[in-house]
N, C-alpha and C positions, 0 to 999 in steps of 0.2 A: 904336735903340741900347738895349742891355740895361742895366738898372740893377743896380748892385752894392750889396748890403746892407752897411752899415758897422756896426762894433761899436767902442765906445769902450773903451779899456783904459788901464791905468796901468803904465808901465814905468820902470825905473831904468836910467840910462845914465851912463857916465863924463862928467864935465863937459866935457872936450874934444870929445866927440862931440855933445853938445847944442849947444855953440858952433858946431861945424862945420855941424850941421843948420840952425841959425839963419842962418848966413852963406849957405848954399845956398838957403834959403827966400827970403832977401832978394834974392839974385841972380836967382832964378827967378820972383820976384814971386808966391810961393805960400806955403803954410803949412808949418810944421815937420812936421805930420802927413803932408802930401802928400810931402815929401822922404823921410821914413822909409818911407812906403808904397811909393814908387818904388824905393827901395834894396832893400826886401824882395822886391818883384816881380822885380827884376833878378836877385837871388840865387836866387829860385825858378826863373826861366827858365834860368839857368846850370846849376842842379842837374838840371833836367829834360833839358837838352841833353846833359849828361854821361851821364846814365842811358841816353838814346837811343843815344849813341855806343857805350857799353859793350854794349848790346843788338845793335847793328849788327855790332860786332866779333865778338861771340859767334856770331851766326848766320852771318856770313861764314866763320868758322872751320869751323862745321858743314857749310856748303855745300861748302867745299873738301874736307873729309874725305869727304863723300858722293860728290863728283865723282871723287875719286881711287879710292874703293872700287868705283865702278860703271863706271869708264872702260873696263875690259876688256870687260865685258858689252855696253856701248853700242857699242864698236868692232866686236865680233863680230856684233852684230845688224845694224849698218850694213853691214858687209862682206857678210853673207848676203843682204840685200835688194839691194845693188848687184850682186851676182853672179847674181841671179835665183833665189835659193834660197828665196824667200818664198812659192812656190806660187801666185803671182799672174799668171804668164805675161806679165809685163811691162806689165800693165794698171795704170792709175792707180787709186788707192783711191777 
């Protein structure tokens, strides 16, 4: 298991969030710091997931555009090979 280095910081939070973190810590039998750390880790994971989804959508769009732009050339190439116009005399590659 990899050890994570920890850094102590001082932050200011609204009182209601501190109270909430304390309740969560008591319920989870853990520390307030651990509750806040988990909340930030979950926020980071959501942000990374959102970024990945945006990237997938972007590249999916580019793939569709490329497929549409090259569909005719691929079809013509496939048709010429199927029709025996590949100069291969029907032999397998």
